[in-house]
N, CA, C, O and the ligand as a Tripos MOL2 file, in Angstrom:
@<TRIPOS>MOLECULE
protein
  277   275    70     0     0
PROTEIN
NO_CHARGES

@<TRIPOS>ATOM
      1 N          -0.0570    6.1670   -6.7790 N.3       1 MET1
      2 CA          0.3440    4.8400   -7.1950 C.3       1 MET1
      3 C          -0.7650    4.2340   -8.0560 C.2       1 MET1
      4 O          -1.9350    4.2400   -7.6740 O.2       1 MET1
      5 N          -0.3830    3.7170   -9.2100 N.am      2 ASP2
      6 CA         -1.3400    3.0470  -10.0830 C.3       2 ASP2
      7 C          -1.6710    1.6720   -9.5240 C.2       2 ASP2
      8 O          -0.8050    0.9640   -9.0100 O.2       2 ASP2
      9 N          -2.9400    1.3140   -9.6370 N.am      3 THR3
     10 CA         -3.3780   -0.0190   -9.2350 C.3       3 THR3
     11 C          -4.3030   -0.5740  -10.3080 C.2       3 THR3
     12 O          -4.8290    0.1730  -11.1330 O.2       3 THR3
     13 N          -4.4930   -1.8530  -10.2910 N.am      4 TYR4
     14 CA         -5.4780   -2.4500  -11.1710 C.3       4 TYR4
     15 C          -6.2370   -3.5160  -10.3840 C.2       4 TYR4
     16 O          -5.7650   -4.0090   -9.3590 O.2       4 TYR4
     17 N          -7.4170   -3.8590  -10.8850 N.am      5 LEU5
     18 CA         -8.2880   -4.7920  -10.1800 C.3       5 LEU5
     19 C          -8.2120   -6.1730  -10.8120 C.2       5 LEU5
     20 O          -8.2970   -6.3190  -12.0310 O.2       5 LEU5
     21 N          -8.0510   -7.1750   -9.9710 N.am      6 VAL6
     22 CA         -8.0720   -8.5700  -10.4110 C.3       6 VAL6
     23 C          -9.2330   -9.2370   -9.6870 C.2       6 VAL6
     24 O          -9.2980   -9.2360   -8.4580 O.2       6 VAL6
     25 N         -10.1490   -9.8060  -10.4700 N.am      7 THR7
     26 CA        -11.2910  -10.4990   -9.8850 C.3       7 THR7
     27 C         -10.9180  -11.9410   -9.5970 C.2       7 THR7
     28 O         -10.3920  -12.6410  -10.4630 O.2       7 THR7
     29 N         -11.1880  -12.3740   -8.3920 N.am      8 CYS8
     30 CA        -10.9100  -13.7490   -7.9730 C.3       8 CYS8
     31 C         -11.9380  -14.6770   -8.6330 C.2       8 CYS8
     32 O         -13.1450  -14.4590   -8.5210 O.2       8 CYS8
     33 N         -11.4480  -15.7050   -9.3160 N.am      9 SER9
     34 CA        -12.3670  -16.6400   -9.9740 C.3       9 SER9
     35 C         -13.0270  -17.5780   -8.9650 C.2       9 SER9
     36 O         -14.0380  -18.2060   -9.2810 O.2       9 SER9
     37 N         -12.4740  -17.6810   -7.7610 N.am     10 ALA10
     38 CA        -13.0370  -18.5830   -6.7550 C.3      10 ALA10
     39 C         -14.1930  -17.9410   -5.9930 C.2      10 ALA10
     40 O         -15.2140  -18.5910   -5.7680 O.2      10 ALA10
     41 N         -14.0500  -16.6580   -5.5870 N.am     11 CYS11
     42 CA        -15.0840  -16.0460   -4.7460 C.3      11 CYS11
     43 C         -15.6790  -14.7810   -5.3610 C.2      11 CYS11
     44 O         -16.6690  -14.2590   -4.8490 O.2      11 CYS11
     45 N         -15.0980  -14.2830   -6.4410 N.am     12 GLY12
     46 CA        -15.6270  -13.1020   -7.1070 C.3      12 GLY12
     47 C         -15.1880  -11.7860   -6.5030 C.2      12 GLY12
     48 O         -15.5940  -10.7270   -6.9820 O.2      12 GLY12
     49 N         -14.3690  -11.8220   -5.4650 N.am     13 ALA13
     50 CA        -13.9050  -10.5850   -4.8380 C.3      13 ALA13
     51 C         -12.9450   -9.8510   -5.7750 C.2      13 ALA13
     52 O         -12.1680  -10.4770   -6.4960 O.2      13 ALA13
     53 N         -13.0080   -8.5190   -5.7570 N.am     14 GLU14
     54 CA        -12.0710   -7.7260   -6.5310 C.3      14 GLU14
     55 C         -10.8780   -7.3880   -5.6520 C.2      14 GLU14
     56 O         -11.0320   -6.9030   -4.5320 O.2      14 GLU14
     57 N          -9.6990   -7.6500   -6.1710 N.am     15 ASN15
     58 CA         -8.4620   -7.4070   -5.4390 C.3      15 ASN15
     59 C          -7.7050   -6.2770   -6.1130 C.2      15 ASN15
     60 O          -7.4210   -6.3510   -7.3080 O.2      15 ASN15
     61 N          -7.3740   -5.2320   -5.3630 N.am     16 ARG16
     62 CA         -6.6300   -4.0920   -5.9050 C.3      16 ARG16
     63 C          -5.1350   -4.4270   -5.8310 C.2      16 ARG16
     64 O          -4.5810   -4.6360   -4.7520 O.2      16 ARG16
     65 N          -4.4980   -4.4720   -7.0110 N.am     17 ILE17
     66 CA         -3.1030   -4.8780   -7.1050 C.3      17 ILE17
     67 C          -2.2610   -3.6750   -7.5200 C.2      17 ILE17
     68 O          -2.5880   -3.0220   -8.5110 O.2      17 ILE17
     69 N          -1.1810   -3.3590   -6.7880 N.am     18 PRO18
     70 CA         -0.3070   -2.2560   -7.1950 C.3      18 PRO18
     71 C           0.3380   -2.5460   -8.5550 C.2      18 PRO18
     72 O           0.6580   -3.6920   -8.8690 O.2      18 PRO18
     73 N           0.5220   -1.5030   -9.3470 N.am     19 ALA19
     74 CA          1.0630   -1.6670  -10.7020 C.3      19 ALA19
     75 C           2.4400   -2.3190  -10.6910 C.2      19 ALA19
     76 O           2.7840   -3.0380  -11.6300 O.2      19 ALA19
     77 N           3.2300   -2.0840   -9.6550 N.am     20 GLU20
     78 CA          4.5730   -2.6760   -9.6400 C.3      20 GLU20
     79 C           4.5400   -4.1900   -9.4400 C.2      20 GLU20
     80 O           5.5730   -4.8490   -9.5590 O.2      20 GLU20
     81 N           3.3640   -4.7500   -9.1370 N.am     21 MET21
     82 CA          3.2250   -6.1980   -9.0110 C.3      21 MET21
     83 C           2.7590   -6.8390  -10.3180 C.2      21 MET21
     84 O           2.4100   -8.0190  -10.3480 O.2      21 MET21
     85 N           2.7580   -6.0590  -11.3900 N.am     22 GLU22
     86 CA          2.3230   -6.5600  -12.6910 C.3      22 GLU22
     87 C           3.1060   -7.8190  -13.0690 C.2      22 GLU22
     88 O           4.3310   -7.8670  -12.9540 O.2      22 GLU22
     89 N           2.3780   -8.8230  -13.5170 N.am     23 GLY23
     90 CA          3.0060  -10.0600  -13.9750 C.3      23 GLY23
     91 C           3.3330  -11.0500  -12.8770 C.2      23 GLY23
     92 O           3.8270  -12.1420  -13.1530 O.2      23 GLY23
     93 N           3.0610  -10.6800  -11.6280 N.am     24 LYS24
     94 CA          3.3780  -11.5860  -10.5090 C.3      24 LYS24
     95 C           2.1000  -12.2220   -9.9940 C.2      24 LYS24
     96 O           1.0200  -11.6330  -10.0500 O.2      24 LYS24
     97 N           2.2460  -13.4150   -9.5010 N.am     25 ARG25
     98 CA          1.1000  -14.1250   -8.9360 C.3      25 ARG25
     99 C           0.8460  -13.6270   -7.5170 C.2      25 ARG25
    100 O           1.7710  -13.2840   -6.7800 O.2      25 ARG25
    101 N          -0.4210  -13.5980   -7.1630 N.am     26 GLY26
    102 CA         -0.7890  -13.2000   -5.8150 C.3      26 GLY26
    103 C          -1.8730  -14.1020   -5.2850 C.2      26 GLY26
    104 O          -2.2250  -15.1090   -5.9000 O.2      26 GLY26
    105 N          -2.3990  -13.7290   -4.1370 N.am     27 ARG27
    106 CA         -3.4950  -14.5010   -3.5420 C.3      27 ARG27
    107 C          -4.6380  -13.5420   -3.2530 C.2      27 ARG27
    108 O          -4.4300  -12.3690   -2.9460 O.2      27 ARG27
    109 N          -5.8540  -14.0740   -3.3590 N.am     28 CYS28
    110 CA         -7.0400  -13.2920   -3.0800 C.3      28 CYS28
    111 C          -7.0200  -12.8660   -1.6100 C.2      28 CYS28
    112 O          -6.7520  -13.6780   -0.7240 O.2      28 CYS28
    113 N          -7.3040  -11.5950   -1.3650 N.am     29 GLY29
    114 CA         -7.3410  -11.0950    0.0040 C.3      29 GLY29
    115 C          -8.5380  -11.6050    0.7700 C.2      29 GLY29
    116 O          -8.5570  -11.5230    1.9980 O.2      29 GLY29
    117 N          -9.5360  -12.1290    0.0850 N.am     30 SER30
    118 CA        -10.7480  -12.6020    0.7440 C.3      30 SER30
    119 C         -10.6950  -14.0980    1.0440 C.2      30 SER30
    120 O         -10.9560  -14.5150    2.1730 O.2      30 SER30
    121 N         -10.3550  -14.9130    0.0300 N.am     31 CYS31
    122 CA        -10.4040  -16.3750    0.2310 C.3      31 CYS31
    123 C          -9.0420  -17.0420    0.1110 C.2      31 CYS31
    124 O          -8.9400  -18.2520    0.3120 O.2      31 CYS31
    125 N          -7.9890  -16.2910   -0.2120 N.am     32 ARG32
    126 CA         -6.6150  -16.7790   -0.3210 C.3      32 ARG32
    127 C          -6.3820  -17.6820   -1.5320 C.2      32 ARG32
    128 O          -5.3320  -18.3170   -1.6220 O.2      32 ARG32
    129 N          -7.3270  -17.7540   -2.4560 N.am     33 ALA33
    130 CA         -7.1170  -18.5320   -3.6870 C.3      33 ALA33
    131 C          -6.0520  -17.8380   -4.5340 C.2      33 ALA33
    132 O          -5.9300  -16.6140   -4.4770 O.2      33 ALA33
    133 N          -5.2790  -18.5900   -5.3190 N.am     34 PRO34
    134 CA         -4.2800  -17.9460   -6.1710 C.3      34 PRO34
    135 C          -4.9450  -17.0740   -7.2360 C.2      34 PRO34
    136 O          -5.9760  -17.4370   -7.8020 O.2      34 PRO34
    137 N          -4.3350  -15.9210   -7.4950 N.am     35 LEU35
    138 CA         -4.8220  -15.0010   -8.5330 C.3      35 LEU35
    139 C          -3.9090  -15.1110   -9.7410 C.2      35 LEU35
    140 O          -2.6990  -15.2800   -9.5920 O.2      35 LEU35
    141 N          -4.4780  -15.0160  -10.9380 N.am     36 PRO36
    142 CA         -3.6300  -15.0580  -12.1310 C.3      36 PRO36
    143 C          -2.8490  -13.7520  -12.2630 C.2      36 PRO36
    144 O          -3.3420  -12.6910  -11.8820 O.2      36 PRO36
    145 N          -1.6440  -13.8290  -12.7960 N.am     37 PRO37
    146 CA         -0.9150  -12.5860  -13.0500 C.3      37 PRO37
    147 C          -1.5700  -11.8520  -14.2130 C.2      37 PRO37
    148 O          -2.0050  -12.4730  -15.1820 O.2      37 PRO37
    149 N          -1.6360  -10.5480  -14.1120 N.am     38 LEU38
    150 CA         -2.1710   -9.7490  -15.2140 C.3      38 LEU38
    151 C          -1.0710   -8.8470  -15.7540 C.2      38 LEU38
    152 O          -0.1470   -8.4620  -15.0370 O.2      38 LEU38
    153 N          -1.1940   -8.5270  -17.0180 N.am     39 PHE39
    154 CA         -0.2360   -7.6410  -17.6720 C.3      39 PHE39
    155 C          -0.9980   -6.4620  -18.2390 C.2      39 PHE39
    156 O          -1.9510   -6.6400  -18.9970 O.2      39 PHE39
    157 N          -0.5870   -5.2720  -17.8800 N.am     40 ARG40
    158 CA         -1.2420   -4.0660  -18.3840 C.3      40 ARG40
    159 C          -0.6750   -3.6500  -19.7300 C.2      40 ARG40
    160 O          -1.3250   -2.9430  -20.4990 O.2      40 ARG40
    161 N           0.5260   -4.0900  -20.0010 N.am     41 ARG41
    162 CA          1.1770   -3.7430  -21.2540 C.3      41 ARG41
    163 C           1.4670   -5.0160  -22.0450 C.2      41 ARG41
    164 O           1.6290   -6.0820  -21.4500 O.2      41 ARG41
    165 N           1.5360   -4.9300  -23.3570 N.am     42 PRO42
    166 CA          1.8750   -6.1100  -24.1540 C.3      42 PRO42
    167 C           3.2620   -6.6400  -23.7730 C.2      42 PRO42
    168 O           4.1820   -5.8760  -23.4800 O.2      42 PRO42
    169 N           3.3770   -7.9440  -23.7870 N.am     43 GLN43
    170 CA          4.6480   -8.5920  -23.5040 C.3      43 GLN43
    171 C           5.2660   -9.0390  -24.8210 C.2      43 GLN43
    172 O           4.5960   -9.6610  -25.6450 O.2      43 GLN43
    173 N           6.5320   -8.7270  -25.0190 N.am     44 GLN44
    174 CA          7.2030   -9.1680  -26.2340 C.3      44 GLN44
    175 C           7.8790  -10.4960  -25.9440 C.2      44 GLN44
    176 O           8.7930  -10.5780  -25.1240 O.2      44 GLN44
    177 N           7.4200  -11.5290  -26.6230 N.am     45 LEU45
    178 CA          7.9480  -12.8670  -26.4170 C.3      45 LEU45
    179 C           8.7650  -13.2690  -27.6340 C.2      45 LEU45
    180 O           8.6090  -12.7130  -28.7210 O.2      45 LEU45
    181 N           9.6210  -14.2260  -27.4320 N.am     46 SER46
    182 CA         10.4470  -14.7290  -28.5260 C.3      46 SER46
    183 C          10.0570  -16.1740  -28.8250 C.2      46 SER46
    184 O           9.2030  -16.7560  -28.1550 O.2      46 SER46
    185 N          10.6930  -16.7300  -29.8310 N.am     47 GLU47
    186 CA         10.4500  -18.1300  -30.1640 C.3      47 GLU47
    187 C          10.7610  -19.0200  -28.9670 C.2      47 GLU47
    188 O          10.1120  -20.0480  -28.7720 O.2      47 GLU47
    189 N          11.7360  -18.6360  -28.1760 N.am     48 ARG48
    190 CA         12.1260  -19.4260  -27.0010 C.3      48 ARG48
    191 C          11.1450  -19.2890  -25.8480 C.2      48 ARG48
    192 O          10.8750  -20.2660  -25.1500 O.2      48 ARG48
    193 N          10.6070  -18.0870  -25.6350 N.am     49 SER49
    194 CA          9.7890  -17.8380  -24.4410 C.3      49 SER49
    195 C           8.2930  -18.0350  -24.6690 C.2      49 SER49
    196 O           7.5360  -18.1210  -23.7020 O.2      49 SER49
    197 N           7.8540  -18.1090  -25.9130 N.am     50 PHE50
    198 CA          6.4240  -18.1440  -26.2160 C.3      50 PHE50
    199 C           5.7280  -19.3690  -25.6140 C.2      50 PHE50
    200 O           4.7330  -19.2210  -24.9050 O.2      50 PHE50
    201 N           6.2320  -20.5620  -25.8840 N.am     51 ASP51
    202 CA          5.5770  -21.7880  -25.4050 C.3      51 ASP51
    203 C           5.5280  -21.8350  -23.8800 C.2      51 ASP51
    204 O           4.5170  -22.2420  -23.3080 O.2      51 ASP51
    205 N           6.6010  -21.4260  -23.2200 N.am     52 ALA52
    206 CA          6.6420  -21.4640  -21.7540 C.3      52 ALA52
    207 C           5.6370  -20.4690  -21.1670 C.2      52 ALA52
    208 O           4.9850  -20.7580  -20.1630 O.2      52 ALA52
    209 N           5.5150  -19.2990  -21.7970 N.am     53 PHE53
    210 CA          4.5630  -18.3060  -21.3060 C.3      53 PHE53
    211 C           3.1420  -18.8490  -21.4120 C.2      53 PHE53
    212 O           2.3710  -18.7590  -20.4560 O.2      53 PHE53
    213 N           2.7920  -19.4110  -22.5660 N.am     54 LEU54
    214 CA          1.4360  -19.9500  -22.7550 C.3      54 LEU54
    215 C           1.1590  -21.1090  -21.8060 C.2      54 LEU54
    216 O           0.0530  -21.2170  -21.2770 O.2      54 LEU54
    217 N           2.1280  -21.9630  -21.5840 N.am     55 ALA55
    218 CA          1.9310  -23.1150  -20.7070 C.3      55 ALA55
    219 C           1.7160  -22.6830  -19.2650 C.2      55 ALA55
    220 O           1.0110  -23.3550  -18.5130 O.2      55 ALA55
    221 N           2.3200  -21.5630  -18.8750 N.am     56 ASP56
    222 CA          2.2690  -21.1240  -17.4770 C.3      56 ASP56
    223 C           1.1270  -20.1630  -17.1980 C.2      56 ASP56
    224 O           0.7210  -20.0070  -16.0470 O.2      56 ASP56
    225 N           0.5940  -19.5090  -18.2440 N.am     57 TYR57
    226 CA         -0.4170  -18.4760  -18.0170 C.3      57 TYR57
    227 C          -1.8070  -19.0930  -17.9660 C.2      57 TYR57
    228 O          -2.1920  -19.7850  -18.9080 O.2      57 TYR57
    229 N          -2.5760  -18.8690  -16.9020 N.am     58 PRO58
    230 CA         -3.8620  -19.5440  -16.7490 C.3      58 PRO58
    231 C          -5.0170  -18.9060  -17.5190 C.2      58 PRO58
    232 O          -6.0640  -19.5350  -17.6750 O.2      58 PRO58
    233 N          -4.8590  -17.7010  -17.9920 N.am     59 GLY59
    234 CA         -5.9720  -17.0000  -18.6320 C.3      59 GLY59
    235 C          -5.8630  -16.9790  -20.1380 C.2      59 GLY59
    236 O          -4.9580  -17.5810  -20.7150 O.2      59 GLY59
    237 N          -6.7900  -16.2820  -20.7720 N.am     60 PRO60
    238 CA         -6.7190  -16.1410  -22.2290 C.3      60 PRO60
    239 C          -5.5510  -15.2420  -22.6290 C.2      60 PRO60
    240 O          -5.1590  -14.3430  -21.8850 O.2      60 PRO60
    241 N          -5.0130  -15.4940  -23.7940 N.am     61 VAL61
    242 CA         -3.8810  -14.7230  -24.3080 C.3      61 VAL61
    243 C          -4.2230  -14.2440  -25.7140 C.2      61 VAL61
    244 O          -4.6760  -15.0290  -26.5470 O.2      61 VAL61
    245 N          -4.0090  -12.9770  -25.9750 N.am     62 LEU62
    246 CA         -4.1660  -12.4260  -27.3120 C.3      62 LEU62
    247 C          -2.7610  -12.2700  -27.8880 C.2      62 LEU62
    248 O          -1.9420  -11.5340  -27.3380 O.2      62 LEU62
    249 N          -2.4830  -12.9560  -28.9860 N.am     63 ALA63
    250 CA         -1.1430  -12.9370  -29.5710 C.3      63 ALA63
    251 C          -1.1680  -12.2360  -30.9130 C.2      63 ALA63
    252 O          -2.0630  -12.4520  -31.7290 O.2      63 ALA63
    253 N          -0.1640  -11.3850  -31.1300 N.am     64 GLU64
    254 CA          0.0330  -10.7540  -32.4270 C.3      64 GLU64
    255 C           1.4150  -11.2010  -32.9120 C.2      64 GLU64
    256 O           2.4160  -11.0120  -32.2210 O.2      64 GLU64
    257 N           1.4550  -11.7860  -34.0900 N.am     65 PHE65
    258 CA          2.7150  -12.2760  -34.6390 C.3      65 PHE65
    259 C           3.2030  -11.3140  -35.7060 C.2      65 PHE65
    260 O           2.4120  -10.7250  -36.4420 O.2      65 PHE65
    261 N           4.5090  -11.1660  -35.7770 N.am     66 TRP66
    262 CA          5.0990  -10.3530  -36.8240 C.3      66 TRP66
    263 C           6.5040  -10.8770  -37.1150 C.2      66 TRP66
    264 O           7.1060  -11.5920  -36.3140 O.2      66 TRP66
    265 N           6.9890  -10.5040  -38.2630 N.am     67 ALA67
    266 CA          8.3420  -10.8960  -38.6720 C.3      67 ALA67
    267 C           8.9430   -9.7360  -39.4360 C.2      67 ALA67
    268 O           8.2050   -8.9520  -40.0330 O.2      67 ALA67
    269 N          10.2450   -9.6030  -39.4370 N.am     68 PRO68
    270 CA         10.8900   -8.4630  -40.1160 C.3      68 PRO68
    271 C          10.8220   -8.5520  -41.6340 C.2      68 PRO68
    272 O          11.0970   -7.5540  -42.3000 O.2      68 PRO68
    273 N          10.4740   -9.6810  -42.2080 N.am     69 TRP69
    274 CA         10.4130   -9.7620  -43.6730 C.3      69 TRP69
    275 C           9.0510   -9.4640  -44.2220 C.2      69 TRP69
    276 O           8.8550   -9.4950  -45.4370 O.2      69 TRP69
    277 ZN        -11.2330  -15.0730   -3.5860 Zn       70 ZN70
@<TRIPOS>BOND
     1     1     2 1
     2     2     3 1
     3     3     4 2
     4     3     5 am
     5     5     6 1
     6     6     7 1
     7     7     8 2
     8     7     9 am
     9     9    10 1
    10    10    11 1
    11    11    12 2
    12    11    13 am
    13    13    14 1
    14    14    15 1
    15    15    16 2
    16    15    17 am
    17    17    18 1
    18    18    19 1
    19    19    20 2
    20    19    21 am
    21    21    22 1
    22    22    23 1
    23    23    24 2
    24    23    25 am
    25    25    26 1
    26    26    27 1
    27    27    28 2
    28    27    29 am
    29    29    30 1
    30    30    31 1
    31    31    32 2
    32    31    33 am
    33    33    34 1
    34    34    35 1
    35    35    36 2
    36    35    37 am
    37    37    38 1
    38    38    39 1
    39    39    40 2
    40    39    41 am
    41    41    42 1
    42    42    43 1
    43    43    44 2
    44    43    45 am
    45    45    46 1
    46    46    47 1
    47    47    48 2
    48    47    49 am
    49    49    50 1
    50    50    51 1
    51    51    52 2
    52    51    53 am
    53    53    54 1
    54    54    55 1
    55    55    56 2
    56    55    57 am
    57    57    58 1
    58    58    59 1
    59    59    60 2
    60    59    61 am
    61    61    62 1
    62    62    63 1
    63    63    64 2
    64    63    65 am
    65    65    66 1
    66    66    67 1
    67    67    68 2
    68    67    69 am
    69    69    70 1
    70    70    71 1
    71    71    72 2
    72    71    73 am
    73    73    74 1
    74    74    75 1
    75    75    76 2
    76    75    77 am
    77    77    78 1
    78    78    79 1
    79    79    80 2
    80    79    81 am
    81    81    82 1
    82    82    83 1
    83    83    84 2
    84    83    85 am
    85    85    86 1
    86    86    87 1
    87    87    88 2
    88    87    89 am
    89    89    90 1
    90    90    91 1
    91    91    92 2
    92    91    93 am
    93    93    94 1
    94    94    95 1
    95    95    96 2
    96    95    97 am
    97    97    98 1
    98    98    99 1
    99    99   100 2
   100    99   101 am
   101   101   102 1
   102   102   103 1
   103   103   104 2
   104   103   105 am
   105   105   106 1
   106   106   107 1
   107   107   108 2
   108   107   109 am
   109   109   110 1
   110   110   111 1
   111   111   112 2
   112   111   113 am
   113   113   114 1
   114   114   115 1
   115   115   116 2
   116   115   117 am
   117   117   118 1
   118   118   119 1
   119   119   120 2
   120   119   121 am
   121   121   122 1
   122   122   123 1
   123   123   124 2
   124   123   125 am
   125   125   126 1
   126   126   127 1
   127   127   128 2
   128   127   129 am
   129   129   130 1
   130   130   131 1
   131   131   132 2
   132   131   133 am
   133   133   134 1
   134   134   135 1
   135   135   136 2
   136   135   137 am
   137   137   138 1
   138   138   139 1
   139   139   140 2
   140   139   141 am
   141   141   142 1
   142   142   143 1
   143   143   144 2
   144   143   145 am
   145   145   146 1
   146   146   147 1
   147   147   148 2
   148   147   149 am
   149   149   150 1
   150   150   151 1
   151   151   152 2
   152   151   153 am
   153   153   154 1
   154   154   155 1
   155   155   156 2
   156   155   157 am
   157   157   158 1
   158   158   159 1
   159   159   160 2
   160   159   161 am
   161   161   162 1
   162   162   163 1
   163   163   164 2
   164   163   165 am
   165   165   166 1
   166   166   167 1
   167   167   168 2
   168   167   169 am
   169   169   170 1
   170   170   171 1
   171   171   172 2
   172   171   173 am
   173   173   174 1
   174   174   175 1
   175   175   176 2
   176   175   177 am
   177   177   178 1
   178   178   179 1
   179   179   180 2
   180   179   181 am
   181   181   182 1
   182   182   183 1
   183   183   184 2
   184   183   185 am
   185   185   186 1
   186   186   187 1
   187   187   188 2
   188   187   189 am
   189   189   190 1
   190   190   191 1
   191   191   192 2
   192   191   193 am
   193   193   194 1
   194   194   195 1
   195   195   196 2
   196   195   197 am
   197   197   198 1
   198   198   199 1
   199   199   200 2
   200   199   201 am
   201   201   202 1
   202   202   203 1
   203   203   204 2
   204   203   205 am
   205   205   206 1
   206   206   207 1
   207   207   208 2
   208   207   209 am
   209   209   210 1
   210   210   211 1
   211   211   212 2
   212   211   213 am
   213   213   214 1
   214   214   215 1
   215   215   216 2
   216   215   217 am
   217   217   218 1
   218   218   219 1
   219   219   220 2
   220   219   221 am
   221   221   222 1
   222   222   223 1
   223   223   224 2
   224   223   225 am
   225   225   226 1
   226   226   227 1
   227   227   228 2
   228   227   229 am
   229   229   230 1
   230   230   231 1
   231   231   232 2
   232   231   233 am
   233   233   234 1
   234   234   235 1
   235   235   236 2
   236   235   237 am
   237   237   238 1
   238   238   239 1
   239   239   240 2
   240   239   241 am
   241   241   242 1
   242   242   243 1
   243   243   244 2
   244   243   245 am
   245   245   246 1
   246   246   247 1
   247   247   248 2
   248   247   249 am
   249   249   250 1
   250   250   251 1
   251   251   252 2
   252   251   253 am
   253   253   254 1
   254   254   255 1
   255   255   256 2
   256   255   257 am
   257   257   258 1
   258   258   259 1
   259   259   260 2
   260   259   261 am
   261   261   262 1
   262   262   263 1
   263   263   264 2
   264   263   265 am
   265   265   266 1
   266   266   267 1
   267   267   268 2
   268   267   269 am
   269   269   270 1
   270   270   271 1
   271   271   272 2
   272   271   273 am
   273   273   274 1
   274   274   275 1
   275   275   276 2
@<TRIPOS>SUBSTRUCTURE
     1 MET1         2 RESIDUE 1 A MET
     2 ASP2         6 RESIDUE 1 A ASP
     3 THR3        10 RESIDUE 1 A THR
     4 TYR4        14 RESIDUE 1 A TYR
     5 LEU5        18 RESIDUE 1 A LEU
     6 VAL6        22 RESIDUE 1 A VAL
     7 THR7        26 RESIDUE 1 A THR
     8 CYS8        30 RESIDUE 1 A CYS
     9 SER9        34 RESIDUE 1 A SER
    10 ALA10       38 RESIDUE 1 A ALA
    11 CYS11       42 RESIDUE 1 A CYS
    12 GLY12       46 RESIDUE 1 A GLY
    13 ALA13       50 RESIDUE 1 A ALA
    14 GLU14       54 RESIDUE 1 A GLU
    15 ASN15       58 RESIDUE 1 A ASN
    16 ARG16       62 RESIDUE 1 A ARG
    17 ILE17       66 RESIDUE 1 A ILE
    18 PRO18       70 RESIDUE 1 A PRO
    19 ALA19       74 RESIDUE 1 A ALA
    20 GLU20       78 RESIDUE 1 A GLU
    21 MET21       82 RESIDUE 1 A MET
    22 GLU22       86 RESIDUE 1 A GLU
    23 GLY23       90 RESIDUE 1 A GLY
    24 LYS24       94 RESIDUE 1 A LYS
    25 ARG25       98 RESIDUE 1 A ARG
    26 GLY26      102 RESIDUE 1 A GLY
    27 ARG27      106 RESIDUE 1 A ARG
    28 CYS28      110 RESIDUE 1 A CYS
    29 GLY29      114 RESIDUE 1 A GLY
    30 SER30      118 RESIDUE 1 A SER
    31 CYS31      122 RESIDUE 1 A CYS
    32 ARG32      126 RESIDUE 1 A ARG
    33 ALA33      130 RESIDUE 1 A ALA
    34 PRO34      134 RESIDUE 1 A PRO
    35 LEU35      138 RESIDUE 1 A LEU
    36 PRO36      142 RESIDUE 1 A PRO
    37 PRO37      146 RESIDUE 1 A PRO
    38 LEU38      150 RESIDUE 1 A LEU
    39 PHE39      154 RESIDUE 1 A PHE
    40 ARG40      158 RESIDUE 1 A ARG
    41 ARG41      162 RESIDUE 1 A ARG
    42 PRO42      166 RESIDUE 1 A PRO
    43 GLN43      170 RESIDUE 1 A GLN
    44 GLN44      174 RESIDUE 1 A GLN
    45 LEU45      178 RESIDUE 1 A LEU
    46 SER46      182 RESIDUE 1 A SER
    47 GLU47      186 RESIDUE 1 A GLU
    48 ARG48      190 RESIDUE 1 A ARG
    49 SER49      194 RESIDUE 1 A SER
    50 PHE50      198 RESIDUE 1 A PHE
    51 ASP51      202 RESIDUE 1 A ASP
    52 ALA52      206 RESIDUE 1 A ALA
    53 PHE53      210 RESIDUE 1 A PHE
    54 LEU54      214 RESIDUE 1 A LEU
    55 ALA55      218 RESIDUE 1 A ALA
    56 ASP56      222 RESIDUE 1 A ASP
    57 TYR57      226 RESIDUE 1 A TYR
    58 PRO58      230 RESIDUE 1 A PRO
    59 GLY59      234 RESIDUE 1 A GLY
    60 PRO60      238 RESIDUE 1 A PRO
    61 VAL61      242 RESIDUE 1 A VAL
    62 LEU62      246 RESIDUE 1 A LEU
    63 ALA63      250 RESIDUE 1 A ALA
    64 GLU64      254 RESIDUE 1 A GLU
    65 PHE65      258 RESIDUE 1 A PHE
    66 TRP66      262 RESIDUE 1 A TRP
    67 ALA67      266 RESIDUE 1 A ALA
    68 PRO68      270 RESIDUE 1 A PRO
    69 TRP69      274 RESIDUE 1 A TRP
    70 ZN70       277 GROUP 0 **** ****
């Protein structure tokens, strides 16, 4: 099973998160503080979903814009 590590910003503990929990919020196993969702793969957003994603995501976001023309 693939896992990835999320560092808790409150206590610094590393939390091992199963890959199938990608994009979901969790809690630190050490201090129970909320953990930000992480994405291992790029997310394709649309004009409709972009603003809501940015407003809800607590961390930095790297955006690549493109258009068919
Ligand atoms: Zn913590």
